[in-house]
Every structure is written in C-alpha cells, then in structure tokens.
N, C-alpha and C positions, 0 to 999 in steps of 0.2 A: 532830521525831523525836528520841528520846533513845537512848542506848546504856546498857547495863548490864554491870557487871563480872561476871566468871565466878562470883563468890561471891554475887551477887544471887539472891534466892529468888522465883520467880514463883508467884503464888497465883491460882487461878481466882476470878473474881467472878460468873460466870454459873452459876446453880444449875439451869437448865433444860437438861439434856443427857441424851442417851440413847446407850448403847453396845450395839451389836449385832455379831453375827458374820455376815459376808457373804463367801461363797466361802472360808470357812475363815480369814478375817482379821478382826481386831477393827476396828470402825469407829465413830466417835463423830459424832453430829450435835448441834450446839449451837443452841439457840433463844434469841433475845433480842429486845428491842424497841429499835429505834434511837430515840434522842432527838435532836431538832434542836439544833444547837450554838448557834443564836442566833435572833433573830426573823425574819431573812431566810430562814433554812432552814425555819423553821416555816411561813412564808408560802408558800414554794415547794412544800413538801410538801403543803400544803392545796390550792394552786392546781392541781397536777398529780395530786392524789389518790394520792400516794406511800404505799404500804403500809409501815408502820413495823415490822411483824413480820419478823424476819430468821431465816434458817436457814443454818448453815455445816456442810457435810458434809466431814468430814476423811478423808483417806486413812490407810493404816496407820501411816505415819511421823508424820503430824499427830496421830493418835490416841495414839501412844506419848508424844509431847510433852504433849498435853493431860492425859493420865492422871497425868503426873508433875509437873504444875503444881499441886501440892497443898499448897504451903507447907512441904514437908519436904525438897525437893530444890533444890540450887543449879543455876544455868545450866550450870556445868561438869559436874555430875553427870548432868544430863539429856543433855548432849552425849555423854558416855561411854555412857549407856544406848542412845541412838539409834545410835551407831557400832557397838555390840556386837550390836544386834538387827536391824539393817537392812543391806541391800546397800550397800557402799561407793560403787558407781557412782550410786546413788540419792541419797545424802546428803552426799557429799564436795563441797566442804569443809564438814564438819559444823558447825564453829563459825560460819561465815558464814551457812550455810543456816538454822541454828537461830536466830541473832540476828535475821535478817530475818523469820522466821515469828513469833517472840515479839513483835517490834515491831508486826507486823500485828494480832496478838491484842490487844496493849495499845491500839493506836489505835482498835480497835472497842470498847474498854472491857470485854473479856472476861477479862483478867488484869490484875493489878497487881504491882508488885515491892516486895519488902522488901530492905533492905540486909542482907547476910549477916554 
C-alpha cells in the first residue's frame, strides 16, 4: 500500500461508470473487470467459477470523491471539497478518511496518481 502527497493528482482509470440521483443524492456505480494478479489467482478464479465482473456502488461522499478524481484536482483540493459539502461527523478526519478511500480505489485499479 502506498501513500500520496496532498499535491498528488488522482485520475480515474475506469471508464464504465454511471451517475444517478437516488433520494435526492448523487450516486455513482463503477463497473470493471477484475484481472487475476498471477497464475494462481487465475487458476483459483477458474476453479471456483469466480465472476470477474465487478460493481462498486458509492455513497454520496464516495461519489463526490469519484467525480473529482478527474486529473484536475489534487488530493488536498478533494479533501477541501469533501469537507465543505458533507457532514463533518461523516467525513472527519477528512484527510485520513480520504486517503484510505483513495488507496482502496487504487488497489482495485480504478484510479492512478500523478505527481502534482
């Protein structure tokens, strides 16, 4: 797991995503195909009939982050946007919460980082 500086710029790598309004809130669902990391993964996926198609439904906070992982906003800017637009009880500590979420997206191959 890596960490990224506040001036790092996250960019979405997944092109298959849909944004909807649900109960008055924006929600994104991301679709992607999981790729086995190695031959053992591929064997186990085949053995157990693992579906490689994945779907990630984001809540309103995740949706805000996803929408701003456009290659134009730094991690620090996204943190400020999240803090301004969502309830503090939900997102504090925003830097820690955001870093954890971005790393999860990166581990799934849904975003990548550019140095700012």
